[in-house]
C-alpha positions as CSV (number, residue, x, y, z in Angstrom):
1,X,0.0,0.0,0.0
2,X,1.4,3.4,-0.9
3,X,2.5,5.6,1.9
4,X,0.0,8.4,1.1
5,X,-2.9,5.9,0.9
6,X,-1.7,4.3,4.2
7,X,-1.7,7.7,5.9
8,X,-5.2,8.5,4.5
9,X,-6.5,5.3,6.0
10,X,-4.7,5.8,9.3
11,X,-6.3,9.3,9.5
12,X,-9.7,7.8,8.9
13,X,-9.1,5.1,11.6
14,X,-7.9,7.8,14.0
15,X,-11.0,9.9,13.4
16,X,-13.3,7.0,14.2
17,X,-11.1,6.2,17.2
18,X,-11.5,9.8,18.5
19,X,-15.3,9.6,18.2
20,X,-15.6,6.2,19.8
21,X,-13.1,6.9,22.6
22,X,-14.7,10.2,23.6
23,X,-18.4,9.7,22.8
24,X,-18.8,6.0,23.6
25,X,-16.3,5.3,26.4
26,X,-15.0,8.6,27.8
27,X,-17.8,11.0,28.4
28,X,-20.5,8.5,29.3
29,X,-18.2,7.0,32.0
30,X,-17.0,10.4,33.1
31,X,-20.3,12.3,33.2
32,X,-23.1,9.9,32.3
33,X,-25.8,8.9,34.8
34,X,-25.2,5.5,36.3
35,X,-28.7,4.4,35.1
36,X,-27.5,4.7,31.5
37,X,-24.6,2.4,32.2
38,X,-26.9,0.0,34.0
39,X,-29.1,-0.2,30.8
40,X,-26.0,-1.2,28.9
41,X,-25.3,-3.9,31.6
42,X,-21.9,-2.4,32.3
43,X,-20.8,-3.4,35.8
44,X,-20.8,-0.4,38.1
45,X,-18.2,-0.5,40.9
46,X,-19.3,0.1,44.4
47,X,-17.2,3.3,44.3
48,X,-18.1,5.0,41.0
49,X,-15.0,7.2,41.3
50,X,-13.1,4.5,39.5
51,X,-15.6,4.6,36.7
52,X,-15.3,8.4,36.5
53,X,-11.5,8.2,36.5
54,X,-11.7,5.6,33.6
55,X,-13.9,8.1,31.8
56,X,-11.4,10.9,32.3
57,X,-8.5,8.7,31.1
58,X,-10.5,7.7,28.0
59,X,-11.4,11.3,27.2
60,X,-7.7,12.3,27.6
61,X,-6.8,9.5,25.2
62,X,-9.4,10.8,22.8
63,X,-7.8,14.2,22.8
64,X,-4.4,12.6,22.2
65,X,-5.8,10.6,19.3
66,X,-7.1,13.9,17.9
67,X,-3.5,15.2,17.7
68,X,-2.4,12.0,16.0
69,X,-5.3,12.4,13.5
70,X,-4.1,16.0,12.7
71,X,-0.6,14.8,11.9
72,X,0.0,11.0,12.2
73,X,3.7,11.2,11.1
74,X,4.7,13.9,13.6
75,X,2.6,12.3,16.4
76,X,3.6,8.7,15.6
77,X,4.4,8.2,19.3
78,X,0.7,8.5,20.1
79,X,-0.2,5.9,17.5
80,X,2.5,3.6,19.0
81,X,1.2,4.1,22.5
82,X,-2.3,3.4,21.0
83,X,-1.1,-0.1,20.4
84,X,-0.8,-0.7,24.1
85,X,-3.9,1.3,24.8
86,X,-5.9,-1.0,22.6
87,X,-4.1,-4.3,23.3
88,X,-4.4,-4.3,27.1
89,X,-8.2,-3.9,27.2
90,X,-8.6,-6.5,24.5
91,X,-6.5,-9.0,26.4
92,X,-8.3,-8.2,29.6
93,X,-11.8,-8.6,28.0
94,X,-10.9,-11.8,26.3
95,X,-9.4,-13.3,29.5
96,X,-12.4,-12.2,31.6
97,X,-14.9,-13.5,29.0
98,X,-13.1,-16.9,29.0
99,X,-13.3,-17.0,32.8
100,X,-17.0,-16.1,32.6
101,X,-16.6,-12.8,34.3
102,X,-18.1,-10.7,31.4
103,X,-21.7,-11.0,30.3
104,X,-22.2,-7.5,28.8
105,X,-22.6,-7.3,25.1
106,X,-21.4,-3.7,25.3
107,X,-18.1,-4.8,26.8
108,X,-17.7,-7.6,24.2
109,X,-18.2,-5.1,21.4
110,X,-15.7,-2.8,23.1
111,X,-13.2,-5.6,23.2
112,X,-13.8,-6.3,19.5
113,X,-13.3,-2.6,18.7
114,X,-10.1,-2.3,20.7
115,X,-8.8,-5.4,19.0
116,X,-9.6,-4.0,15.6
117,X,-8.0,-0.7,16.4
118,X,-4.9,-2.5,17.6
119,X,-4.6,-4.4,14.3
120,X,-5.3,-1.3,12.2
121,X,-2.8,0.8,14.1
122,X,-0.2,-2.1,13.6
123,X,-0.8,-2.3,9.9
124,X,-1.1,1.4,9.2
125,X,1.7,2.6,11.5
126,X,3.6,5.5,9.9
127,X,7.4,5.3,9.7
128,X,9.3,8.6,10.2
129,X,11.5,9.1,7.2
130,X,13.6,12.0,8.7
131,X,15.1,11.0,12.0
132,X,17.5,13.2,13.8
133,X,21.0,11.8,14.2
134,X,22.1,11.8,17.8
C-alpha cells in the first residue's frame, strides 16, 4: 500500500477512534448517569469514582488521538502508544470472557473494537523518514 494511501486510511481510523473513545467510552463514563450504564449492563463498581477516572482517562486518550489524527507522522508516538492502549483492554476482556466474568454485550463489542483498532494501528503505523541523528 502506498504511503499516502496508508496515511489517509490511518487518519480515517484515528478519526473513528477519536469519536468512539470520547463519545462511547470517555464522556459516558465520566459524566453519564449510572442508570445509563446499567441499561448497557456495564458493571458499576461500588465506588463510582473508579468509573469516573476511567472516563477521564478515555477522554484524555481521545484528545491525544485527535492530535495524532491531525498529523500522524509527527505524532507517531501517540499511535505507537495506542497499540498498548488497545491491546491491554482487548486482552483483559478476552481473559475475563473466557473465565465467565463478562456478560455485557457492550463490553464484548468494546473488546472487538479495541482489538480491531490494535490491528489497524499495527498495519497502518507510519514510519518517520527523517530521524535526527544523535
